[in-house]
C-alpha positions in Angstrom: -56.6 -80.5 95.4 -53.0 -80.8 94.7 -53.7 -81.8 91.0 -55.9 -78.7 90.7 -53.2 -76.4 91.9 -50.7 -78.0 89.5 -53.1 -77.5 86.6 -53.5 -73.8 87.6 -49.8 -73.3 87.7 -49.2 -74.8 84.3 -52.0 -72.8 82.8 -50.5 -69.5 84.2 -47.1 -70.4 82.8 -48.6 -71.1 79.4 -50.3 -67.8 79.3 -47.1 -66.0 80.3 -45.1 -67.6 77.4 -47.9 -66.6 74.9 -47.9 -63.0 76.2 -44.2 -62.8 75.9 -44.4 -64.2 72.3 -47.1 -61.7 71.4 -45.0 -58.8 72.7 -42.0 -59.9 70.7 -43.9 -60.2 67.4 -44.3 -56.4 66.9 -40.6 -55.9 67.3 -39.8 -58.4 64.6 -42.3 -56.9 62.3 -40.9 -53.4 63.0 -37.4 -54.6 62.0 -38.7 -56.1 58.8 -40.1 -52.8 57.7 -36.9 -50.8 58.1 -35.7 -49.4 54.7 -32.5 -50.9 53.2 -29.8 -48.3 52.9 -27.8 -48.6 49.6 -24.1 -47.8 49.6 -23.3 -45.2 46.7 -20.5 -46.2 44.3 -17.8 -43.5 44.5 -17.5 -41.3 41.5 -14.6 -42.2 39.2 -11.8 -39.8 38.7 -11.9 -38.5 35.1 -8.7 -37.9 33.1 -9.5 -36.0 29.8 -7.1 -36.4 26.9 -7.4 -34.5 23.6 -6.0 -35.9 20.3 -5.2 -33.2 17.8 -4.1 -33.8 14.2 -4.6 -32.3 10.7 -5.3 -34.3 7.6 -2.4 -34.4 5.1 -2.3 -33.7 1.4 -1.9 -37.1 -0.3 1.5 -37.1 -2.0 2.1 -38.4 -5.6 2.4 -42.1 -5.4 6.0 -43.3 -5.7 5.0 -46.9 -5.4 1.8 -48.9 -5.4 3.3 -51.3 -2.8 2.9 -48.9 0.2 -0.5 -47.0 0.0 -0.7 -43.6 1.8 -2.2 -43.9 5.3 -4.2 -40.9 6.5 -4.3 -40.1 10.2 -1.5 -42.4 11.4 -1.6 -42.4 15.2 -5.4 -42.2 15.8 -5.9 -45.9 16.2 -2.8 -46.3 18.4 -4.3 -43.7 20.8 -7.7 -45.5 20.8 -5.9 -48.8 21.7 -4.1 -47.1 24.5 -7.3 -45.6 26.0 -8.8 -49.1 26.2 -5.7 -50.3 28.0 -5.8 -47.3 30.4 -9.4 -48.0 31.2 -8.7 -51.6 31.9 -6.4 -50.6 34.7 -8.8 -47.7 35.6 -11.5 -50.3 36.6 -9.3 -51.2 39.6 -8.0 -47.7 40.5 -11.3 -45.9 40.2 -10.2 -43.8 37.2 -11.8 -43.2 33.8 -9.8 -42.0 30.8 -11.7 -40.2 28.0 -10.2 -39.5 24.6 -11.6 -36.6 22.5 -10.5 -36.5 18.9 -10.0 -33.3 16.9 -9.3 -33.9 13.2 -8.7 -30.7 11.4 -9.3 -30.7 7.6 -6.4 -30.0 5.2 -7.5 -26.4 4.7 -8.7 -26.0 8.3 -7.1 -23.7 11.0 -5.4 -25.8 13.7 -4.8 -22.7 16.0 -8.5 -21.8 15.8 -9.5 -25.4 16.7 -7.0 -25.4 19.5 -8.3 -22.1 21.0 -12.0 -22.8 20.6 -12.2 -26.6 21.4 -9.2 -27.5 23.6 -8.1 -24.4 25.7 -9.9 -24.4 29.0 -11.2 -28.0 28.5 -8.2 -30.1 28.2 -4.6 -30.0 29.8 -3.2 -33.1 28.2 -3.0 -33.1 24.4 -1.5 -35.7 22.1 -0.2 -33.8 19.0 0.2 -35.2 15.5 1.2 -31.9 14.1 4.4 -30.7 12.3 7.1 -28.8 14.1 6.0 -25.3 13.2 2.4 -25.8 14.3 3.5 -27.6 17.5 5.7 -24.8 18.7 3.0 -22.2 17.7 0.6 -23.9 20.1 3.2 -24.4 22.8 4.2 -20.7 22.7 0.6 -19.4 23.0 -0.3 -17.9 26.4 -3.1 -20.5 26.9 -0.9 -23.3 25.6 1.7 -22.9 28.4 -0.9 -24.4 30.8 -1.2 -27.5 28.6 1.2 -30.5 28.2 1.7 -31.4 24.6 2.8 -35.0 23.8 4.5 -34.8 20.3 3.9 -38.1 18.6 4.7 -36.9 15.0 8.2 -35.3 14.8 11.8 -36.4 14.9 13.3 -32.8 14.6 16.5 -32.5 16.6 15.9 -28.7 16.9 12.7 -29.3 18.9 14.8 -31.2 21.5 17.6 -28.5 21.3 17.6 -24.7 20.8 13.8 -24.9 19.9 12.7 -27.0 22.8 9.7 -26.1 24.9 9.1 -26.9 28.6 5.5 -27.9 27.9 6.3 -30.5 25.2 7.3 -34.1 25.4 8.6 -36.1 22.4 7.6 -39.7 21.7 9.3 -40.6 18.4 13.2 -41.1 18.4 14.9 -37.9 17.2 17.1 -38.0 14.0 20.2 -38.1 16.2 18.9 -41.1 18.0 18.3 -42.9 14.7 21.6 -42.0 13.3 23.4 -43.2 16.5 21.5 -46.5 16.4 22.7 -47.1 12.8 26.2 -46.0 13.6 26.5 -48.3 16.6 25.5 -51.3 14.4 28.0 -50.3 11.7 30.7 -50.1 14.3 29.7 -53.6 15.5 30.1 -54.8 12.0 33.3 -52.8 11.5 31.8 -50.9 8.6 33.7 -47.7 9.4 34.0 -46.2 5.9 30.8 -44.7 4.7 29.6 -43.4 1.3 26.9 -40.9 2.2 24.1 -40.1 -0.4 21.8 -37.3 0.4 18.6 -36.1 -1.2 17.6 -32.5 -2.0 14.9 -31.8 0.5 15.5 -30.0 3.8 14.6 -33.1 5.8 17.2 -35.1 3.9 19.9 -32.6 4.9 18.9 -32.6 8.5 19.2 -36.4 8.6 22.5 -36.2 6.8 23.7 -33.8 9.5 22.6 -36.3 12.2 24.6 -39.0 10.4 27.7 -36.9 10.2 27.4 -36.2 13.9 27.1 -40.0 14.5 30.1 -40.9 12.3 32.3 -38.5 14.3 30.9 -39.6 17.6 31.6 -43.3 17.0 34.8 -43.0 15.0 33.6 -43.7 11.4 34.8 -41.9 8.3 32.7 -40.5 5.4 35.0 -41.2 2.5 32.6 -39.8 0.0 29.4 -37.7 -0.1 27.1 -37.0 -3.0 23.8 -35.4 -3.6 21.2 -37.3 -5.6 20.0 -34.5 -7.9 18.3 -36.5 -10.7 14.9 -35.0 -11.2 13.6 -37.6 -13.7 12.0 -40.9 -12.9 14.5 -43.0 -10.8 12.8 -46.2 -11.8 13.8 -45.8 -15.5 17.3 -44.6 -14.9 18.4 -46.4 -11.8 19.9 -49.5 -13.5 22.4 -47.4 -15.6 22.8 -44.2 -13.5 23.3 -45.7 -10.0 26.3 -47.7 -11.1 28.0 -44.6 -12.5 26.8 -42.5 -9.6 28.4 -44.9 -7.0 31.9 -44.9 -8.5 33.8 -43.5 -5.6 36.7 -44.5 -3.4 36.4 -47.8 -1.6 33.8 -47.8 1.1 32.1 -50.4 3.5 28.5 -49.2 3.4 26.3 -46.9 1.4 24.4 -44.6 3.9 21.4 -42.9 2.4 19.4 -39.9 3.6 16.1 -39.9 1.6 13.2 -39.3 4.0 10.7 -38.9 1.2 11.6 -42.2 -0.4 12.3 -40.6 -3.8 15.4 -42.6 -4.8 16.7 -44.6 -1.9 14.9 -47.8 -2.8 16.7 -47.9 -6.2 20.2 -47.9 -4.8 20.2 -51.5 -3.4 21.8 -54.1 -5.8 22.6 -51.4 -8.4 25.8 -49.9 -7.0 29.2 -50.3 -8.8 30.5 -52.2 -5.7 28.5 -54.8 -3.8 27.8 -53.0 -0.5 24.8 -52.9 2.0 22.5 -49.9 2.0 21.6 -48.3 5.4 19.8 -45.2 6.4 16.4 -44.2 5.4 16.2 -47.3 3.1 17.7 -50.7 3.3 18.4 -51.2 7.0 16.4 -48.5 8.8 16.2 -47.1 12.4 12.7 -46.9 13.7 10.5 -46.7 16.8 8.4 -49.6 15.6 8.3 -52.2 12.8 5.9 -54.8 11.7 8.6 -57.6 12.0 9.0 -56.9 15.7 7.9 -59.9 17.9 9.9 -59.9 21.1 8.9 -58.8 24.6 5.1 -59.1 24.1 5.2 -57.2 20.8 3.3 -59.9 19.0 0.3 -59.4 21.3 0.0 -55.7 20.6 0.7 -56.2 16.9 -2.2 -58.6 16.7 -4.5 -56.5 18.8 -3.8 -53.4 16.6 -4.2 -55.3 13.4 -7.5 -56.8 14.5 -8.7 -53.3 15.2 -7.1 -51.4 12.2 -6.9 -54.1 9.6 -3.3 -52.9 8.8 0.1 -53.0 10.3 1.1 -50.6 13.2 3.2 -47.7 12.0 5.7 -45.9 14.2 3.3 -42.9 14.6 0.6 -45.3 15.8 3.1 -46.6 18.4 4.2 -43.1 19.4 0.5 -42.1 20.0 -0.1 -45.3 21.8 2.8 -44.6 24.2 1.8 -41.0 24.7 -1.6 -42.1 26.0 -0.2 -45.0 28.0 2.4 -42.7 29.6 -0.4 -40.4 30.8 -2.3 -43.5 32.1 0.9 -44.7 33.9 1.5 -41.4 35.6 -2.2 -40.9 36.6 -2.4 -44.4 38.0 0.8 -44.0 40.0 0.0 -40.5 41.3 -3.7 -41.3 41.8 -4.3 -37.8 40.3 -5.7 -36.1 37.3 -3.8 -32.9 38.1 -1.5 -31.7 35.3 1.4 -30.8 37.6 1.3 -34.1 39.4 1.2 -36.1 36.2 3.9 -34.1 34.4 6.3 -34.1 37.4 5.9 -37.8 37.7 6.5 -38.4 34.0 9.8 -36.5 34.2 10.9 -38.1 37.5 13.3 -41.0 37.8 10.4 -43.2 39.2 8.5 -43.2 35.9 9.0 -46.4 33.9 6.7 -47.5 31.1 6.8 -51.0 29.5 6.9 -50.4 25.7 7.3 -53.9 24.3 11.0 -53.2 23.5 12.8 -54.8 26.4 13.9 -51.9 28.4 11.4 -49.6 30.3 10.8 -46.3 28.6 11.3 -43.0 30.4 11.6 -39.3 29.7 14.8 -37.3 29.6 14.5 -34.5 32.1 16.7 -32.1 30.1 14.8 -32.1 26.7 11.5 -34.0 27.1 12.7 -36.8 24.8 11.4 -40.4 25.4 14.4 -42.5 25.9 13.8 -45.9 24.3 15.4 -48.7 22.3 15.5 -48.1 18.5 14.7 -51.0 16.2 17.0 -51.7 13.2 14.9 -53.4 10.6 15.1 -54.6 7.0 11.9 -54.7 5.0 10.9 -58.2 6.2 13.1 -58.9 9.3 14.3 -57.3 12.5 18.0 -57.2 12.4 19.0 -55.7 15.7 17.9 -53.5 18.6 20.0 -50.4 19.7 21.7 -49.6 21.9 24.0 -52.4 20.7 25.7 -54.5 23.3 29.0 -53.0 24.3 28.1 -49.4 24.2 28.2 -48.2 27.7 26.9 -45.2 29.7 27.4 -44.2 33.3 23.5 -44.0 33.9 21.7 -45.9 31.3 22.8 -47.4 27.9 19.7 -45.8 26.4 21.4 -42.5 26.7 24.0 -43.6 24.2 21.4 -42.9 21.6 20.8 -39.1 20.8 22.0 -36.0 22.6 23.1 -36.7 26.1 22.6 -34.2 29.0 26.2 -32.6 28.8 25.7 -32.0 25.1 22.2 -30.7 25.2 21.4 -27.0 24.4 18.0 -27.4 25.9 18.1 -28.4 29.5 14.4 -29.0 29.5 12.4 -27.0 32.0 15.4 -25.0 33.3 16.7 -22.4 30.9 14.3 -22.7 28.1 10.9 -21.9 29.5 9.3 -19.8 26.8 
């Protein structure tokens, strides 16, 4: 009787476990049928940049050694967009470059008004000074930030400056000061200045005269090269006669078009170095530059372009990278936020030249080291050691704030 009762108790317990298990199975099945909710990837913040240039008329060939390069700057901007988007993968930003290449006989203003106004607020300009200011002065253009990667005109940083324009290349004054500092270091204080006949030659000559006065050098002789015939045929005889002047330490040449400067070296009456637009030059970038990571970007550019990086390529690269740096730091694609940060003391951009690059708040000029290079070697980097400044030695190059007639963004809003 007792064994029968135990059997009944065990049977009841087994049925209870089976019932509980049966009740729990629908719950598990119900959980398995619940839909999986996918998390949406947040949309990336878009930063649109326009690249605006106009094709140039191919000039007569002065030399077969240096072929004319059309659209300098374009490949530099494309390389910079790639670098910006590498950072953008981590910051949730996407940088888009739209290119507007106006033909030689095309209308830049028309393209600007139809294709850029209302669509872009950040524009990299590869235009000459007159066209640049024409766009900057237009009513719609005042709501756009133009990054000038093509000009070195001192007037654009002075009485003709615009509050909505930033300048990437060194000005003529910066280049002249860089050369003057090096000549002071070498104690070449007596200059023989040779100037070409073009307006650009005269402007650079003015910058050189300013630099000579600023750093205590003396221009002992000045001549204009007025030969209109082929310099290659007459250089051997004419340069020796042309260069018979009072004793001087260095021949300083202003020949921005390269019409005669190359033929002065080794042909002067007295054995003197040639410095200026030929010989030892002052430039934003040079193919012989290898320090501070420059080799890396030189190789990347050459792999993409199959040529050396020119200084306009470098200027366009820095323009797009400056936008990227400001957008990354501010986490914004708003024009005011980006521009304010670029002009603030907090802005610092690594430009493969040792010192961080930044913009001068009074005239929109990018403060930067200037390379002093011979055709096949980097000779020095200005500012030269020993030239001091209360804020930054980079401001020993070009027009400092107390000298400026612009005062960017304050008294020259036009």
